[in-house]
MARSEDO-654449 format. One record per atom (N, C-alpha, C, O): residue number from 1; residue in one letter; x, y, z. Coordinates in steps of 0.001 Angstrom, whole numbers, plus 524288, in hexadecimal, padded with zeros to 5 digits. Example, Ala and Ser with C-alpha at 12.3 -4.5 7.8 and 13.67 -1.06 7.14 Angstrom:
<nodes>
     n   res      c1      c2      c3
     1     A   83386   7E9C6   81E78
     1     A   8300C   7EE6C   81E78
     1     A   83390   7F31C   81E78
     1     A   8379C   7F309   82111
     2     S   83232   7F736   81BA8
     2     S   83566   7FBDC   81BE4
     2     S   83264   8001E   81EBE
     2     S   83461   80472   81F67
</nodes>
This chain:
<nodes>
     n   res      c1      c2      c3
     1     M   722FB   F28B1   26EA5
     1     M   72870   F2935   270BC
     1     M   72CE6   F2A26   26BFC
     1     M   72D09   F2754   26818
     2     L   72F49   F2D09   26C91
     2     L   7339D   F2E7F   268D1
     2     L   7370F   F29E4   267E5
     2     L   737DA   F26D7   26B87
     3     K   73947   F291C   26310
     3     K   73D98   F253F   2624E
     3     K   742F5   F2688   264E5
     3     K   745E4   F2353   266F5
     4     K   743A3   F2B29   2647D
     4     K   747F6   F2D8D   265C4
     4     K   74701   F32DA   2680F
     4     K   7432B   F3523   26646
     5     P   749A5   F3531   26B8D
     5     P   74889   F3A39   26D8D
     5     P   7493F   F3EC4   269B5
     5     P   74D22   F3ED8   266E1
     6     L   74626   F4203   26988
     6     L   7455C   F46A5   26640
     6     L   7479D   F4B1E   26A92
     6     L   74484   F4D20   26DA6
     7     N   74C27   F4C46   26A96
     7     N   74E3F   F513F   26D2A
     7     N   75280   F540C   26ACD
     7     N   75547   F522B   2675B
     8     I   75307   F5900   26CDC
     8     I   756B0   F5C5E   26A34
     8     I   75955   F5F11   26F69
     8     I   75767   F5F61   273CD
     9     E   75DBB   F60B3   26DD5
     9     E   760E7   F6502   2714A
     9     E   7628E   F69B6   26EE2
     9     E   764FC   F6960   26ABE
    10     L   76195   F6E3A   270E8
    10     L   76243   F730E   26ECF
    10     L   765DE   F7682   27286
    10     L   764CC   F7726   2772B
    11     L   769C8   F7874   27059
    11     L   76D2A   F7B9C   273A9
    11     L   76CC3   F8157   272E9
    11     L   76CBE   F831A   26E70
    12     I   76C6B   F8483   2771C
    12     I   76B4F   F8992   27618
    12     I   76E4A   F8D3C   27AAA
    12     I   76E3F   F8C11   27F54
    13     K   77089   F9140   278CA
    13     K   773B7   F954D   27BF1
    13     K   77004   F980A   27DA4
    13     K   76CD2   F99CA   27A81
    14     V   76F85   F9927   2837E
    14     V   76A6E   F9C84   285AC
    14     V   76D06   FA253   2847E
    14     V   77154   FA3DE   285F9
    15     P   76923   FA523   28160
    15     P   76959   FAA59   27F91
    15     P   768B9   FADF5   28440
    15     P   7660C   FACCE   28814
    16     F   76BAA   FB2E8   283A6
    16     F   76A42   FB6E8   2887B
    16     F   76444   FB8B2   28837
    16     F   76206   FBA35   28C32
    17     Y   761F7   FB87A   283BB
    17     Y   75C74   FBA51   2840F
    17     Y   758AB   FB604   2861D
    17     Y   75401   FB72F   28631
    18     D   75A00   FB198   287A5
    18     D   75798   FAD3E   28A4B
    18     D   7580F   FAD6F   29057
    18     D   7553B   FAAB4   2931C
    19     V   75BC6   FB0CD   29256
    19     V   75BFD   FB080   297D9
    19     V   759AF   FB521   29B77
    19     V   75865   FB90E   29901
    20     D   75920   FB53F   29FC4
    20     D   75756   FB931   2A326
    20     D   75CD6   FBC1D   2A593
    20     D   76140   FBBC2   2A3B4
    21     Q   75B81   FBE92   2A975
    21     Q   75FC7   FC294   2ABB7
    21     Q   76356   FBED2   2AF27
    21     Q   76763   FC0C4   2B0DD
    22     M   7625F   FBA40   2B035
    22     M   765E7   FB636   2B281
    22     M   768EF   FB2C4   2AEFB
    22     M   76C01   FAF62   2B07B
    23     R   767C9   FB3EF   2A9FB
    23     R   76A69   FB138   2A58B
    23     R   7684F   FAB87   2A546
    23     R   76B2E   FA826   2A369
    24     C   76427   FAA76   2A6C8
    24     C   760FB   FA615   2A69E
    24     C   75CEF   FA5D7   2A30F
    24     C   759F0   FA995   2A2AD
    25     V   75C68   FA1EB   2A05D
    25     V   75859   FA19A   29BEF
    25     V   75252   FA265   29E88
    25     V   7506A   F9F7F   2A1DD
    26     W   74FD2   FA6FC   29C36
    26     W   74AB8   FA81A   29E61
    26     W   7477D   FA307   29D88
    26     W   747A5   FA087   2996D
    27     H   74475   FA1AD   2A1E3
    27     H   74172   F9D37   2A04D
    27     H   73E30   F9BE7   29C03
    27     H   73DD3   F975C   29A7B
    28     G   73B7A   FA015   299B6
    28     G   73872   F9F0B   29615
    28     G   73C52   F9D4E   2901C
    28     G   73A35   F9B8C   28C2A
    29     H   740D1   F9E08   2907C
    29     H   743C2   F9C7D   28B68
    29     H   74462   F96FD   28B04
    29     H   7458B   F953A   286B2
    30     Y   743BE   F938A   28F4D
    30     Y   744BC   F8E58   28F21
    30     Y   74035   F8BE8   28B78
    30     Y   74117   F87DA   2890A
    31     V   73BC5   F8E40   28B29
    31     V   737DD   F8D01   2874C
    31     V   73947   F8D23   281CC
    31     V   737D5   F89E7   27E8B
    32     K   73C53   F913F   280EA
    32     K   73DE6   F92F2   27BFB
    32     K   74279   F8E6C   27A82
    32     K   742D7   F8C7C   2761F
    33     Y   74599   F8D35   27E91
    33     Y   749A8   F8962   27D32
    33     Y   746E3   F83F6   27C48
    33     Y   748BC   F80BE   27938
    34     F   7428F   F8324   27EF7
    34     F   73FB7   F7D86   27DF3
    34     F   73DB3   F7E34   27855
    34     F   73D92   F7A50   27582
    35     E   73C0A   F8316   2766C
    35     E   7394B   F83BA   27158
    35     E   73E5C   F82DB   26D7B
    35     E   73D1D   F807C   2697D
    36     L   74294   F83F0   26DB6
    36     L   746D4   F8366   2699E
    36     L   747F3   F7D80   2692A
    36     L   7486B   F7B4C   264EA
    37     A   74861   F7ADD   26E46
    37     A   7493B   F7544   26DCB
    37     A   744CC   F7236   26B30
    37     A   7460B   F6E95   2684A
    38     R   73FE9   F7349   26BE7
    38     R   73BE3   F70EC   26A17
    38     R   73B75   F72F4   26481
    38     R   73934   F6FCB   261AA
    39     C   73CC6   F76BA   26272
    39     C   73CB2   F7790   25C5B
    39     C   74187   F73F5   259F4
    39     C   740C9   F7190   255D9
    40     E   745CE   F73B2   25C48
    40     E   74A3C   F7078   25AF7
    40     E   747DE   F6A53   25ADF
    40     E   74848   F6746   2572D
    41     L   745AF   F697C   25F20
    41     L   7436E   F6317   25F3B
    41     L   73F6F   F61EE   25AE8
    41     L   73FB0   F5DF5   25835
    42     L   73BEB   F656D   25A6B
    42     L   73913   F648A   25683
    42     L   73A50   F6516   2509D
    42     L   73753   F637C   24D34
    43     D   73F0D   F6788   24FA3
    43     D   74121   F67B7   24A9A
    43     D   7440E   F62BA   2497C
    43     D   744F2   F61B2   244E0
    44     V   745C5   F5F4A   24D72
    44     V   74826   F5AEE   24CD9
    44     V   744B4   F56D6   2494B
    44     V   7468E   F53E2   245FB
    45     I   73EF5   F5753   24AC8
    45     I   73B46   F53AE   247F9
    45     I   73872   F5613   243B8
    45     I   734BE   F53DB   24198
    46     G   73A56   F5B3B   24239
    46     G   737EE   F5E57   23D86
    46     G   73224   F60D5   23E77
    46     G   72EF2   F6246   23B2D
    47     Y   731D4   F60DE   24426
    47     Y   72C60   F6337   244C0
    47     Y   72C33   F67EE   24871
    47     Y   729B3   F6847   24C89
    48     G   72F12   F6B35   24666
    48     G   73040   F7115   24A1E
    48     G   72A58   F73E6   2490E
    48     G   7268C   F71D8   246F1
    49     Y   72AB4   F7837   24AC7
    49     Y   72583   F7AF2   24B5D
    49     Y   723F0   F7C6C   24611
    49     Y   71F3D   F7C20   24519
    50     A   7271E   F7DFF   24264
    50     A   724CC   F7EB1   23CAA
    50     A   722C9   F79CF   23A04
    50     A   71F15   F7A34   236F9
    51     N   7249E   F75FB   23AD1
    51     N   7226E   F7071   238E6
    51     N   71D9D   F6FC7   23BE2
    51     N   719A3   F6EC1   23961
    52     M   71D59   F7031   240C4
    52     M   71884   F6F51   24365
    52     M   71386   F72A0   240D4
    52     M   70F36   F70B8   23FDF
    53     E   714F1   F7771   24008
    53     E   7110C   F7B8B   23EDB
    53     E   70F33   F7950   23937
    53     E   70A83   F792E   23827
    54     R   7132D   F7782   23586
    54     R   711CC   F7603   23033
    54     R   70EC3   F70AB   230A1
    54     R   70BF1   F6F5D   22CF5
    55     S   70F33   F6DC9   234A3
    55     S   70C7A   F68F1   2356F
    55     S   706CE   F69FF   23736
    55     S   70388   F6679   2371B
    56     G   705B4   F6EC8   238D0
    56     G   700A7   F70AB   23A93
    56     G   6FF7F   F6FE3   24070
    56     G   6FB31   F6F9C   24290
    57     F   70431   F6F99   24287
    57     F   703B1   F6F88   248F1
    57     F   70773   F7361   24B9F
    57     F   70C06   F742D   24A60
    58     G   704D9   F7588   24F5A
    58     G   70705   F78FC   25367
    58     G   708E9   F7585   25718
    58     G   7072A   F711C   2564B
    59     W   70BC6   F75C9   25ACA
    59     W   70DDA   F739D   25F09
    59     W   70E3B   F7673   2643A
    59     W   7121F   F756F   266DE
    60     P   70ABC   F79E9   26621
    60     P   70B2B   F7CFF   26A46
    60     P   70D4B   F79F3   26EFC
    60     P   70C58   F7542   26F75
    61     I   71019   F7C8B   27261
    61     I   7127C   F7A97   27845
    61     I   70CF7   F7B37   27AF0
    61     I   70A2A   F7F1E   27AAC
    62     I   70BD2   F761A   27DDD
    62     I   70829   F765E   28140
    62     I   7099E   F7573   2873A
    62     I   7064A   F75EE   28AAA
    63     D   70E64   F7435   28833
    63     D   71011   F7395   28CC2
    63     D   71671   F74BC   28D20
    63     D   7191F   F7340   2896B
    64     M   7186D   F76CE   29098
    64     M   71E78   F76E2   2910E
    64     M   72003   F7795   29693
    64     M   71DC8   F7A7E   299B0
    65     R   7245E   F746A   2979B
    65     R   726DB   F75E1   29CC1
    65     R   72BFA   F76F4   29D19
    65     R   72EFF   F7408   29AC2
    66     V   72DEE   F7B21   29FEC
    66     V   7337F   F7BAA   2A097
    66     V   734A3   F7B4F   2A6B8
    66     V   7321E   F7D98   2AA1E
    67     K   738D9   F7811   2A775
    67     K   73AE3   F7845   2AC25
    67     K   74107   F7A26   2AC79
    67     K   744BB   F7814   2AA37
    68     Y   74120   F7E3F   2AF99
    68     Y   74680   F8084   2B003
    68     Y   74935   F7DE3   2B468
    68     Y   74710   F7D07   2B89F
    69     I   74DCC   F7CAF   2B357
    69     I   751F0   F7A12   2B6E6
    69     I   755F9   F7E53   2B8AB
    69     I   756A0   F8029   2BD11
    70     K   75888   F7F6A   2B40A
    70     K   75CDA   F83AB   2B57E
    70     K   75D00   F874B   2B07E
    70     K   75B41   F85AD   2AC50
    71     P   75F1D   F8C32   2B100
    71     P   75EA7   F8FFE   2AD88
    71     P   7622B   F8F3E   2A876
    71     P   766A7   F8D96   2A8FD
    72     A   76073   F9048   2A438
    72     A   764F1   F9032   2A007
    72     A   76688   F95E8   29FF4
    72     A   76373   F9976   2A0F2
    73     L   76B5F   F968F   29EC2
    73     L   76DDB   F9BF8   2A006
    73     L   7707D   F9D96   29A22
    73     L   7720B   F9A92   296BB
    74     F   77073   FA34A   29A1F
    74     F   77251   FA563   29643
    74     F   7774A   FA3B1   29473
    74     F   77AC3   FA2E3   297AD
    75     D   7781F   FA302   28F6C
    75     D   77D0C   FA263   28C62
    75     D   77E4A   F9C32   28D23
    75     D   781F9   F9A93   28A82
    76     R   77BD5   F98C2   29034
    76     R   77C1E   F9380   28FC5
    76     R   77976   F912A   28B62
    76     R   775A5   F931F   28934
    77     T   77BC6   F8C9C   28A19
    77     T   7794D   F894E   285F6
    77     T   7761D   F8522   2883D
    77     T   777F7   F81C0   28B1C
    78     I   77081   F8576   286B4
    78     I   76D3F   F813A   28900
    78     I   76C20   F7D71   28522
    78     I   76C02   F7EC6   28083
    79     K   76B3C   F7895   28690
    79     K   76943   F7429   28305
    79     K   762E1   F7383   284F7
    79     K   76136   F733F   28978
    80     I   76065   F7362   280B4
    80     I   75B3B   F7286   280B6
    80     I   75992   F6CEE   27E05
    80     I   75A36   F6BE8   2795D
    81     C   75768   F69A6   281B5
    81     C   756CB   F644D   27EE6
    81     C   7508B   F6320   27F4B
    81     C   74DFE   F638B   28359
    82     A   74ED7   F61CB   27B07
    82     A   74910   F613C   27A3A
    82     A   74809   F5B73   27877
    82     A   74B1C   F5931   27589
    83     E   743E8   F5950   27A3B
    83     E   74233   F53F7   2782B
    83     E   73CCD   F5313   27816
    83     E   739E3   F53C4   27BD9
    84     L   73B4C   F5147   27310
    84     L   73550   F4FD7   27266
    84     L   733C1   F4ACA   27611
    84     L   735BE   F466D   275B7
    85     V   73081   F4C13   278FA
    85     V   72EDC   F473F   27CBC
    85     V   7291B   F4551   27B7C
    85     V   727BC   F40F3   27CF3
    86     E   7263B   F481F   27929
    86     E   720BF   F4727   277E2
    86     E   7200C   F4821   2729C
    86     E   7229B   F4BAF   270A3
    87     Y   71CCC   F4569   26FC5
    87     Y   71B7D   F4777   26933
    87     Y   7159E   F4540   2684A
    87     Y   71339   F4763   264B5
    88     E   71383   F4209   26A85
    88     E   70EB3   F3F2C   2689A
    88     E   70A8F   F418F   268E1
    88     E   7072C   F40A1   26599
    89     N   709A6   F4571   26D09
    89     N   70491   F48B8   26DD3
    89     N   70706   F4E75   26F0A
    89     N   703B4   F51ED   26F2F
    90     R   70AFE   F4FA9   26FB7
    90     R   70D4D   F5489   2700C
    90     R   713AB   F545C   26F89
    90     R   715F9   F5025   26F54
    91     I   71601   F58A6   26F5E
    91     I   71B14   F58A2   26F93
    91     I   71CBD   F5B01   274AB
    91     I   71B67   F5F62   27623
    92     K   71FF3   F5793   27768
    92     K   722B0   F5928   27C92
    92     K   727CB   F584B   27C09
    92     K   729B6   F53F8   27B27
    93     I   72AB5   F5D3D   27CA7
    93     I   72FF4   F5DAC   27C96
    93     I   731B4   F5EDC   281C8
    93     I   72F83   F6234   28474
    94     E   735AD   F5C30   2835F
    94     E   7390B   F5CF8   2891F
    94     E   73E31   F6007   287B1
    94     E   740D7   F5EA7   283EC
    95     Y   73F68   F63CB   28A7E
    95     Y   7442E   F66DA   28A89
    95     Y   74769   F6659   28F0B
    95     Y   7456B   F6562   29350
    96     V   74C74   F66F1   28E77
    96     V   75035   F67F7   292BB
    96     V   75453   F6BA7   290FC
    96     V   7567E   F6AE7   28CC2
    97     I   75578   F6F50   293BD
    97     I   7598C   F7351   292E6
    97     I   75E1B   F72A3   295CC
    97     I   75DAF   F7252   29A93
    98     Y   762F8   F7253   29376
    98     Y   7676A   F7160   296C6
    98     Y   76B38   F75D6   295AA
    98     Y   76ADF   F7847   29189
    99     D   76F26   F7710   29988
    99     D   77313   F7A2E   29959
    99     D   77757   F774E   2957B
    99     D   7795E   F7338   29701
   100     E   7787A   F7922   2913E
   100     E   77BD0   F764F   28E34
   100     E   7816B   F746A   29072
   100     E   78377   F702C   28F7C
   101     Q   78339   F77EE   2933C
   101     Q   788D8   F7755   29557
   101     Q   78873   F740A   29AF1
   101     Q   78C1C   F712D   29C2D
   102     S   784CD   F7472   29D9C
   102     S   784FF   F7217   2A346
   102     S   78196   F6D0D   2A2E2
   102     S   78201   F6978   2A611
   103     G   77E81   F6D01   29F2A
   103     G   77AC9   F6804   29E8B
   103     G   7766C   F6811   2A2A3
   103     G   77377   F644C   2A30E
   104     Q   775F8   F6C92   2A5D9
   104     Q   771B7   F6CAD   2A972
   104     Q   76C88   F6DAC   2A679
   104     Q   76C34   F70A6   2A2B7
   105     R   7689C   F6AF4   2A879
   105     R   76307   F6AEB   2A6C7
   105     R   7612D   F70A2   2A943
   105     R   76161   F7190   2ADF9
   106     L   75F6B   F7428   2A581
   106     L   75D66   F78FF   2A6A6
   106     L   756C8   F790C   2A6C4
   106     L   7548F   F7B6D   2AA4D
   107     T   75420   F7699   2A326
   107     T   74ED8   F7704   2A29D
   107     T   74C6C   F725C   2A005
   107     T   74EED   F6FD9   29CC6
   108     K   74812   F713C   2A137
   108     K   745A9   F6D14   29E0F
   108     K   73FE4   F6EFF   29E07
   108     K   73DFA   F7287   2A0AC
   109     G   73D44   F6B74   299F8
   109     G   737BE   F6C8A   298E5
   109     G   735E5   F690F   294E1
   109     G   7385D   F6533   29369
   110     Y   7309F   F6AC2   292C4
   110     Y   72E70   F6844   28E2E
   110     Y   72A6F   F6C39   28C3A
   110     Y   728E9   F7013   28EAB
   111     S   728DB   F6A9C   2872B
   111     S   72484   F6D63   28499
   111     S   7217A   F6981   28280
   111     S   7237E   F6567   28101
   112     V   71C72   F6A61   2822E
   112     V   71803   F6724   27FCE
   112     V   7152D   F6A20   27B45
   112     V   71363   F6E85   27C11
   113     Q   714CE   F67E0   276D8
   113     Q   712B6   F6A32   27246
   113     Q   70E68   F66DD   27087
   113     Q   70F26   F6227   27126
   114     V   709E4   F6853   26E66
   114     V   70602   F6569   26BB2
   114     V   7044A   F67B6   26694
   114     V   7040C   F6C6C   265A5
   115     A   7032F   F6412   26386
   115     A   70203   F65F7   25DDC
   115     A   6FC90   F67C2   25D50
   115     A   6F8E4   F651C   25EF0
   116     V   6FBF5   F6C7C   25AE9
   116     V   6F762   F6F3C   259C2
   116     V   6F6C6   F6FFA   25441
   116     V   6FA49   F7220   251C4
   117     E   6F26B   F6E53   251F6
   117     E   6F140   F6F04   24C0E
   117     E   6F0E1   F74B0   24B0F
   117     E   6ED9E   F7737   24D87
   118     I   6F414   F771B   24778
   118     I   6F446   F7CFF   2476C
   118     I   6EE5A   F7EF8   244CA
   118     I   6EBAE   F82B4   24635
   119     E   6ED71   F7BB2   2411B
   119     E   6E834   F7CB8   23E4D
   119     E   6E307   F7D4D   241AB
   119     E   6DFDD   F80DF   2410E
   120     T   6E294   F7934   24568
   120     T   6DDA5   F794C   24808
   120     T   6DF1E   F7AFA   24E8E
   120     T   6DB8D   F7BB6   251B2
   121     G   6E46B   F7B6C   24FFA
   121     G   6E5A6   F7CD3   25594
   121     G   6E4A0   F7869   25920
   121     G   6E50D   F7927   25DDC
   122     E   6E32B   F7362   25724
   122     E   6E231   F6F86   25ADD
   122     E   6E79A   F6C66   25CFC
   122     E   6EB52   F6B41   25A29
   123     M   6E73B   F6B78   261BE
   123     M   6EBAF   F68AF   26364
   123     M   6EB03   F62BF   2627A
   123     M   6E6BF   F608E   262D1
   124     C   6EF96   F604C   26147
   124     C   6EF5B   F5AAF   25F4A
   124     C   6F147   F5761   264BB
   124     C   6F534   F58AC   26730
   125     Y   6EEA6   F53EE   265DF
   125     Y   6EEF3   F500F   26A12
   125     Y   6F36C   F4C5C   26936
   125     Y   6F566   F4A5C   26D1D
   126     V   6F56E   F4B1C   26418
   126     V   6F990   F482E   26339
   126     V   6FCDF   F4B7C   25F4A
   126     V   6FB0D   F4F1F   25CBA
   127     S   70250   F49B0   25F16
   127     S   70545   F4CCF   25B1C
   127     S   70417   F4BD7   255F2
   127     S   70325   F4757   25489
   128     P   70402   F5000   2527D
   128     P   7031C   F4EA0   24D96
   128     P   706A4   F4B8C   24AF6
   128     P   70B27   F4B3E   24C9B
   129     P   70506   F48D4   24678
   129     P   708D6   F44B6   24364
   129     P   70D95   F4752   240EF
   129     P   71135   F44A5   23F40
   130     I   70D9C   F4C9B   240B4
   130     I   71228   F4EF2   23EB9
   130     I   71729   F4E5E   24300
   130     I   71B95   F4D20   24196
   131     L   715F2   F4F4C   2478C
   131     L   71B00   F4F1F   24C62
   131     L   71CD1   F493F   24B9A
   131     L   72166   F47E4   24B0F
   132     L   71805   F459F   24BA4
   132     L   71A15   F405A   24C55
   132     L   71CEC   F3E2F   24768
   132     L   7202A   F3AA9   247DA
   133     E   71BA6   F405E   2429D
   133     E   71EC4   F3FCD   23E32
   133     E   723F6   F4224   23E32
   133     E   727B8   F3FA8   23C84
   134     S   72461   F468E   23FE5
   134     S   729BF   F48D4   240ED
   134     S   72D77   F4634   24430
   134     S   73223   F45CC   2431D
   135     L   72B15   F4442   24897
   135     L   72E34   F4136   24C9E
   135     L   72F63   F3BC3   249C3
   135     L   7339D   F39C0   24ADD
   136     A   72C63   F395A   2467E
   136     A   72D5B   F34A4   2446D
   136     A   7311F   F3492   2406B
   136     A   73434   F30E5   2401B
   137     C   73134   F38B9   23CEB
   137     C   7350B   F3A39   23891
   137     C   739EE   F3AE6   23A86
   137     C   73D95   F39E5   23790
   138     H   73AE8   F3C7A   23F2C
   138     H   73F86   F3D52   2415F
   138     H   74178   F3927   244A0
   138     H   74595   F39D7   24705
   139     G   73F13   F350A   244FB
   139     G   73FBE   F2F9A   247FF
   139     G   73EFA   F2FFE   24DAB
   139     G   74194   F2CE9   2504A
   140     Y   73B89   F3392   25069
   140     Y   73A89   F33F0   255DE
   140     Y   735E2   F3095   256F0
   140     Y   73589   F2E96   25B4C
   141     I   731EF   F2FAB   2531D
   141     I   72DA8   F2C11   254F2
   141     I   72D32   F2799   250FF
   141     I   729F0   F2420   251A7
</nodes>
């Protein structure tokens, strides 16, 4: 269990190229928004994707869920919230996307990643020490 929550908030103005003909964000772009927040969250502990690779581990996503509640709209600012909720055996991050102006919840979901040794391609059944050290170094465990 984390000593304190590890979470971030990221603001994005919905660009035109992310929307469909009804000016609603196309459903596939929510995964991209989750990814932007995930990168920001992992950077907080100094264990972003470049550092993961340098440490000898890849972290593929093995499970993801997106629940659409209301559409995000063109030219509106959205707030993407991400929180690390599991880290011992895998990385699980939960997301909620809000319309910044109205505060309405638009989308929620999660992603699950597991460590894979790059050299052998073997999946790890517990998180490698480097993740735990990164969390501890920043006071989260």
